[in-house]
MISE-32683 format. One record per atom (N, C-alpha, C, O, CB): x, y, z. Coordinates in pm, whole numbers, padded with zeros to 5 digits, always signed. Atoms other than C-alpha are relative to their C-alpha. Glycine has a CB too. Layout:
N
XYZ
...
END
This chain:
64
+00083-00134-00004
+00008+00013+00000
+00093+00120+00010
+00194+00127+00080
-00102+00004+00127
-00061-00133-00027
+00108+00364-00047
-00095+00101+00058
-00214+00072+00067
+00057+00056-00125
+00052-00090-00071
+00007+00674+00122
-00140+00038-00078
-00236+00078-00012
+00104+00113+00021
+00129-00062+00072
-00270+00762-00166
-00107-00131+00022
-00217-00124-00032
+00032+00045-00190
+00108+00119-00003
-00452+00408-00069
-00067+00025+00133
-00063-00060+00222
+00069-00163-00009
+00051-00058-00109
-00634+00609+00187
-00112-00082+00072
-00120-00090+00194
-00043+00126-00039
+00092+00078-00055
-00930+00386+00218
+00041-00148+00047
-00019-00210+00135
-00100-00002-00091
-00053+00124-00046
-00728+00068+00241
+00057+00008+00126
+00035-00070+00218
+00092-00052-00085
-00073-00035-00109
-00508+00227+00480
-00101+00006+00132
-00065-00046+00238
+00072+00136-00033
+00105-00018-00095
-00833+00313+00694
-00053-00129+00055
-00087-00142+00173
-00108+00074-00061
+00045+00120-00051
-00936-00036+00701
+00103-00086+00072
+00071-00162+00163
-00056-00070-00103
-00097+00067-00053
-00626-00177+00786
+00046+00053+00144
+00098-00023+00225
+00104+00000-00095
-00025-00065-00141
-00580+00078+01096
-00111-00037+00075
-00091-00068+00193
+00016+00160+00002
+00118+00031-00083
-00926+00006+01209
-00001-00139+00046
-00053-00176+00151
-00125+00027-00074
+00007+00129-00074
-00864-00349+01232
+00130-00039+00080
+00135-00136+00155
-00031-00112-00100
-00125+00024-00094
-00492-00318+01381
-00021+00058+00119
+00034+00008+00218
+00130+00053-00049
+00022-00068-00128
-00618-00078+01643
-00162+00028+00024
-00217+00137+00010
+00086+00142-00001
+00146-00027-00023
-00977-00125+01723
-00046+00075+00119
-00157+00127+00133
-00068-00121+00007
+00034-00080-00136
-00954+00032+02066
+00015+00150-00026
-00040+00228+00052
+00104-00043+00128
-00022-00140+00041
-00846+00367+01896
-00136+00075-00057
-00207+00040-00151
+00115-00001-00113
+00104-00101+00087
-01099+00654+01837
+00073+00089-00091
+00141+00182-00048
-00090+00101+00095
-00071-00059+00128
-00967+00778+01511
-00021+00170+00002
+00057+00247-00054
-00074-00074-00150
+00001-00167-00025
-01096+01153+01605
+00116+00041+00110
+00158+00156+00100
-00165+00056+00070
-00084-00038-00092
-00854+01171+01884
+00130-00036-00027
+00209-00012+00064
-00036-00041+00115
-00137+00052+00036
-00539+01030+01719
+00080+00130-00050
+00033+00218-00123
-00008-00123-00121
-00077-00118+00058
-00251+01273+01664
+00080-00042-00111
+00097-00162-00130
+00091+00067+00100
-00068+00045+00156
-00055+01268+01327
+00118-00049+00010
+00166-00112-00083
+00023+00114-00106
-00122+00086-00019
+00251+01154+01469
-00035-00145+00031
+00026-00231-00032
+00088+00056+00114
+00033+00145-00036
+00104+00831+01613
-00067-00053-00160
-00043-00164-00208
-00129-00009+00153
+00064+00056+00121
-00093+00802+01281
+00090-00032-00120
+00077-00119-00206
-00101+00093-00045
-00114+00039+00131
+00200+00819+01045
+00080-00122+00054
+00105-00212-00026
+00126+00140-00041
-00077+00097-00044
+00399+00588+01273
-00071-00146-00027
-00014-00249-00062
+00030+00029+00145
+00089+00140+00015
+00090+00323+01259
-00005-00028-00131
+00006-00148-00157
-00153+00004+00052
+00010+00014+00141
+00061+00362+00883
+00126-00079-00056
+00115-00177-00129
-00013+00141-00064
-00132+00043+00023
+00444+00296+00847
-00002-00137+00052
+00051-00216-00026
+00107+00089+00064
-00018+00108-00079
+00416+00001+01083
-00104-00124-00069
-00097-00243-00040
-00034+00047+00159
+00084+00120+00049
+00134-00181+00868
+00072-00094-00093
+00144-00054-00185
-00124+00049-00074
-00088+00089+00090
+00273-00487+00711
-00004+00012-00163
+00086-00026-00237
-00040-00143+00032
-00007-00001+00134
+00163-00418+00376
+00046+00139-00067
+00057+00158-00188
-00128-00040-00045
-00031-00145+00017
+00260-00063+00371
+00156+00009-00080
+00258-00035-00025
+00000+00078+00164
-00111+00008+00078
+00529-00019+00122
+00074+00147-00069
+00147+00149-00168
-00047-00096-00107
-00018-00128+00066
+00580+00370+00066
+00103+00090+00063
+00125+00062+00181
-00127+00070-00004
-00111-00079-00056
+00858+00633+00140
-00082+00086+00110
-00189+00140+00080
+00085+00095-00121
+00048-00085-00105
+00784+00814+00481
+00007+00159-00020
-00061+00245+00037
+00075-00037+00120
-00020-00118+00059
+00904+01107+00315
-00111+00065-00080
-00125+00187-00091
+00103-00017-00074
+00141-00035+00106
+00585+01126+00081
-00118+00016+00094
-00228+00026+00039
-00045-00139-00121
+00105-00028-00085
+00366+01175+00369
-00012+00178+00030
+00083+00257+00033
+00031-00092+00138
+00018-00141-00058
+00210+01520+00474
-00132+00016+00066
-00204-00082+00083
+00013+00108-00109
+00100-00010-00093
-00056+01658+00668
-00132-00017-00073
-00232-00046-00007
+00009+00129+00074
+00151+00009+00096
-00344+01646+00387
+00002-00150-00024
-00110-00200-00015
-00004+00099-00174
-00006+00138-00005
-00245+01279+00341
-00058-00061+00114
-00143-00149+00101
+00124-00039-00012
+00018+00040-00129
-00272+01224+00721
-00149+00035+00040
-00215-00037+00114
+00106+00066+00090
+00139-00045-00036
-00608+01425+00740
-00082-00101-00083
-00166-00171-00026
-00033+00164-00037
+00068+00120+00100
-00743+01195+00449
-00013-00125+00068
-00124-00176+00075
+00088-00034-00134
-00004+00155-00051
-00655+00861+00616
-00063+00026+00135
-00120-00074+00178
+00165-00080+00012
+00073+00002-00125
-00797+00983+00950
-00160+00014-00034
-00246-00053+00023
+00056+00122+00098
+00147+00008+00019
-01132+01092+00791
-00044-00147-00059
-00156-00184-00023
-00046+00120-00102
+00027+00106+00060
-01139+00764+00597
-00024-00112+00129
-00113-00197+00124
+00115-00029-00107
+00004+00072-00118
-01090+00591+00940
-00120+00012+00068
-00188-00085+00103
+00098+00033+00081
+00115-00036-00074
-01361+00788+01106
-00118-00048-00077
-00214-00096-00017
-00005+00151+00027
+00112+00058+00067
-01590+00692+00829
-00001-00168+00015
-00103-00234+00038
+00008+00048-00156
+00004+00157-00010
-01501+00329+00842
-00058-00046+00126
-00135-00142+00124
+00142-00065-00012
+00056+00012-00151
-01590+00324+01219
-00133+00049+00030
-00187+00027+00139
+00085+00074+00094
+00116-00085-00039
-01889+00519+01199
-00129-00090-00020
-00241-00044+00005
-00006+00140-00092
END
């Protein structure tokens, strides 16, 4: 997965961290959790605030 795979990342994050409220996550933790996903294979330097916001929103939508 790449940073642009927002919906897939949200699904993986919701499965990996079911106890977490995505509304309350900070971007440092979010970025680290995405990088730690087993299927993630993108460069951490390609991440930005807009991408993290999109992933967070997709995760919120996933658990709603």
